[in-house]
C-alpha positions as CSV (number, residue, x, y, z in Angstrom):
1,X,-3.0,4.1,26.3
2,X,-3.5,2.3,23.0
3,X,-2.4,-1.4,22.8
4,X,-0.6,-0.8,19.5
5,X,1.4,2.1,21.0
6,X,2.4,-0.1,24.0
7,X,3.5,-2.9,21.7
8,X,5.6,-0.5,19.6
9,X,7.1,0.9,22.8
10,X,8.0,-2.6,23.9
11,X,9.8,-3.3,20.6
12,X,11.7,0.0,20.9
13,X,12.7,-0.6,24.5
14,X,13.9,-4.1,23.9
15,X,15.9,-3.0,20.9
16,X,17.4,-0.3,23.0
17,X,18.3,-2.7,25.7
18,X,19.9,-5.1,23.2
19,X,22.1,-2.3,21.9
20,X,23.2,-1.6,25.5
21,X,24.2,-5.2,26.2
22,X,21.1,-7.3,26.7
23,X,21.8,-10.8,25.3
24,X,19.5,-11.6,22.4
25,X,18.5,-14.8,24.2
26,X,16.8,-12.7,26.9
27,X,14.9,-10.4,24.6
28,X,11.7,-12.4,24.5
29,X,11.5,-12.7,28.2
30,X,12.3,-9.0,28.6
31,X,9.6,-8.1,26.1
32,X,6.9,-10.2,28.0
33,X,8.1,-8.6,31.3
34,X,7.9,-5.1,29.9
35,X,4.5,-5.9,28.4
36,X,3.2,-6.9,31.9
37,X,4.8,-3.9,33.6
38,X,3.4,-1.4,31.0
39,X,0.0,-3.0,31.1
40,X,-0.1,-2.8,34.9
41,X,1.1,0.9,34.6
42,X,-1.7,1.5,32.1
43,X,-4.2,-0.2,34.6
44,X,-3.2,2.2,37.4
45,X,-3.5,5.3,35.2
46,X,-6.7,4.5,33.3
47,X,-8.3,1.5,35.0
48,X,-11.0,-0.4,33.1
49,X,-9.4,-3.9,33.5
50,X,-9.1,-6.3,36.4
51,X,-5.6,-7.2,37.6
52,X,-5.7,-10.6,35.9
53,X,-6.9,-9.1,32.6
54,X,-4.1,-6.5,32.7
55,X,-1.5,-9.3,33.3
56,X,-2.8,-11.4,30.4
57,X,-3.0,-8.3,28.2
58,X,0.6,-7.5,29.0
59,X,1.7,-11.0,28.2
60,X,-0.1,-10.8,24.8
61,X,1.4,-7.4,24.0
62,X,4.9,-8.7,24.9
63,X,4.4,-11.7,22.6
64,X,3.0,-9.5,19.9
65,X,6.1,-7.3,20.1
66,X,8.4,-10.3,19.7
67,X,6.4,-11.5,16.7
68,X,6.4,-8.0,15.2
69,X,10.2,-7.7,15.6
70,X,10.9,-11.1,14.1
71,X,8.5,-10.5,11.2
72,X,10.2,-7.2,10.4
73,X,13.7,-8.8,10.7
74,X,12.7,-11.7,8.4
75,X,11.3,-9.5,5.7
76,X,14.4,-7.2,5.9
77,X,16.7,-10.2,5.4
78,X,14.5,-11.6,2.6
79,X,14.8,-8.2,0.8
80,X,18.5,-8.2,1.2
81,X,18.8,-11.7,-0.3
82,X,16.6,-10.7,-3.2
83,X,18.8,-7.7,-3.9
84,X,21.9,-9.8,-3.9
85,X,20.4,-12.2,-6.4
86,X,19.5,-9.4,-8.8
87,X,23.2,-8.2,-8.9
């Protein structure tokens, strides 16, 4: 499975969990955990990595998902402020 697809899946899963009651403080830890779990699942299905590589790759994908979410949120808020100024 493609790393970009897994990263997007992590963002979607964490957002879904937050809408179902996950505290926002636990979202980064949840994203990293999901990254590791999905990376290990990917390892069992397709192979190609060692266990240590899969774990590190999962941590990186989880951290990437967190950064992707925060970048999207920051740009959305910036656009909102810009629109308010134009009014």
